[in-house]
N, C-alpha and C positions, 0 to 999 in steps of 0.2 A: 084678499088672497084666500084661495081654497086650500085647506089643510086636511089631509086624510091620515088617520092614525089606525094602524092595524096591528093585531097581536097583543094588545093590552091597552092600558090607560096611562095617561100622562098628565101631570099637573101643568097649569097654564104657564108657570115660570119656566118649566123645561121646554115647552113648545116655543116660547118667546126666545129662549137661548138658541134653539135650533134655527129659528128664523134669522136671528142675528148672525149665526155662523154661516148660513147660506149666503146672506148679503156680503159678508166679509170675504168669502171664497169667490164670489162672482161680482166684483165691483163694476158699476156702470150698467149692469143688466137688470131688466125689469122682471121680477119674479112674479108669476101668476099663481103658483101653487107649490105645495110641498107634500110629498108622500113620506110618512114616517112609519117604518115597519119595525116593531119591537120584536126582537128574537132573543129571549132570555136576557142576558146581560148586554147584548149588542143591539145597536139601532142602525138600520139602513135608511139613508136619505135619498130621495129622488127629487130633484128640483125641476120645476116646469117654468119655462120662460115665456114672456109675452112676445119677445122679439125673435121668434123662431123662423120668420120669413127669410128666405135666402136673399142676400144682398149681392148685387153684381160685383165681381172682382175683375180687375184689369191686370193683365200680366205684362210687365215691361222689364226687360233686361234681367230676367230671373228673380224678380221680386213682385209681390202682389200689393195692390192698393185698392181701397174700396171707394175712392173718390178721385176723379180725374184732376181735380184742383190741386192735389198733392204733388202732381208731376210738373216738371218745368215746361216752359213754352215749347221746346223742341220735341219732347215726348208727347205733349198734347197734340201737336201738329202731326206727328207720326201716326197717332191713333186715328185722327180725322182722315188721313190719306190712305189708311190701311184698307185692303180689300176685305169686305165682310163676307163670311161664309154662312150659308143657310144651314140651319140645324134641322 
């Protein structure tokens, strides 16, 4: 994990605490980096993720799913038979 610290210095235990905080705020996400900007008594965090690639979303009956297997057989059939539009 790449960690960038600007605006001052920070002890390793503080850095580890911010890493743990980032993981707790974004469970299940792969964190590739963390920007820590020290501004006086305040700290700004920017978290960078490994999984930033767009994943295809399917819209069905006004809800979104990221995997067709989550839909029942009728909805899967509806998507297979649907006319595809060129982008």
